[in-house]
N, C-alpha and C positions, 0 to 999 in steps of 0.2 A: 467548620468547613461546610456543614450542612446548611447553615444560614447563608453562606456565600452562594451555594448552589441554588438555593430557593429565592433569594432576594437580591443577589448581586447583579452587577452589569454583565453584559455578554462576555466581555474580555475576562472578567474575574471568574465567571462560570466555567469558561473553557480551561483556565489555569487550575481551578479547583477540581474539575473533573479529571484532568490529566494527573494531578497529584493523587487523587483518590484511587484511580485505577493503577497507578504506578506502585503504590504502597499497599494495595489490597492483598491480604494473605491468600495464597492458593494452597488449600489443604491437600488437594489431590493433584499432584504434579503431572500425572498421566492424562489429565483432561485436555491438555494442550495438544497432545499427540494422538488423539483418537481418530481424527479424520485423515484419510490418506490424501496425498497431493492429487488434485484433480486437474492439473494442467501439465502440459508437456513443453519442454524446452526444445525449440528448433533452431537450427543454425540460420544465421541471417543470410539472405540472398540479395544480391545487388539488383537494382532496377535496371533493365536493359535501356540502353541509350535510345531516345526517341528523336534526337536531332538528326536531320537529313545529312548533315556534314560530319557526323560523328565517325571517328576512326574505328571504333569498336563495332559499328553497325554492320551486320552481315546481311547480304542480299537474300 
């Protein structure tokens, strides 16, 4: 796999890197949960109608 990563085609390198990181052993399972989530989830708001003949358009 190291040979493919170093001398293979770009498609083969991508596949080899995916396999390498998929099967790489994680000795400390808590390392994945160290950082807190730094984003917030907001509810989706609809875009107000900008058409002049829109039924929902309020004056």
